N, C-alpha and C positions, 0 to 999 in steps of 0.2 A: 503493500500500501504506499509505505513511503519513496519505494519509488517511482510509482507512479503520479505523486504530487511531482518531485523532483524534473521529471521528464514535461509535466504540465507548464512549471514555472520555467525551465529551459525554452519551451514552447512560445511563452507571454515575452521571454526575452528577446527572442529571435525575432517575435515579429514586429517587436518596436525597434531593435537595430533594424529589420529592410525599409521601415516606414519613415523611421530618421534617415536611412540613406539616400531612401526617393527625395524624400525633403532637402534635404542637404544639396543631393546632384541637383535639383531645380534650381534651387540657390546659387550655386554655382555657376550652372548655363547663364541664369540671368545675369549675374552680375560680370558675366564674362562679354556679355553683350554689351552692356553698357560701357564698361571697361574699352570696349573696342570702338562704342560710337565717340565717348568723350578723347581718344588720341585722335580721329577725324578731326573732331571738333580740334581740338589743339592745335594740329598740325594747319587747318584752316584759318585759327586764328595768328598762327605763327607768321605766315604767308601775310595776311594783310598786314601786320607791322610790318614784315620788313616793306611792303608797298607804301606805307604811310612814311617811314623813315626815308624812303627814296626822293617820296614826292615834300618831305619837308625839306631836304636836301637841294631838291632842285628849287624850291622857292627860297630858299635863302643864299642860295647862288644868284639867282635871278635879280634878287633884291640889293644884292650886294653889289650886281654890275647895272643895276639901275642908278647907283648911288647911294642907297642907303647907308649911311655912315657908319654902325659897328657891326655889320657883314661886310663892309667892301674887302678888308684884310682878309677875310678867312675866304672869300669868292677868290679873290685874287691868288691865293694861297693854294685853293684847290684848280684852280684853272691852271698855274702853272705844274701842280703834279699830276696830273691829264694832259698835258701836253710833254711833259717829260716821259709818260707812260706811251704813248701815241709814237713819240722817238725812237724808244726802244724796241717799240713793236715793228716799224719801219725797217729799223736796223737789223733784225733778226730775220725779217721778209727778204731783203738785200743778201743780207749774207746766206741764206738759204738757197738764195738762185744762183748767186756765183759759184758759191762750193757743191763742186758735184762731190754724189755720195760715194765715198771709195769702196771699191769690190773688194769681197772677201778672197784672201788667196784659196785658189781649187785644190781640192786633197789628190793628188797623186797616189 
């Protein structure tokens, strides 16, 4: 008789464990979907921040070039930096056009 109550008790515990497992599996799936949604939203917001930062930079440059007092030096420095970068790119393109790629020696 005592064996039967032990078995019944174990069956009840196993049943509760199975139900708890199902509940937690569902919760895990829900949280995974929520996490993925939040990651996508985060990527979208980060892209928007980058776009707005670029827009602010362009506006500051335009203001500085238009004669705005405080941003004039920043604008001039940025234009100079961009010009140096363009010069470097032109030099690299010119260098790659004049220097033929050396051929590898053939194995004999």
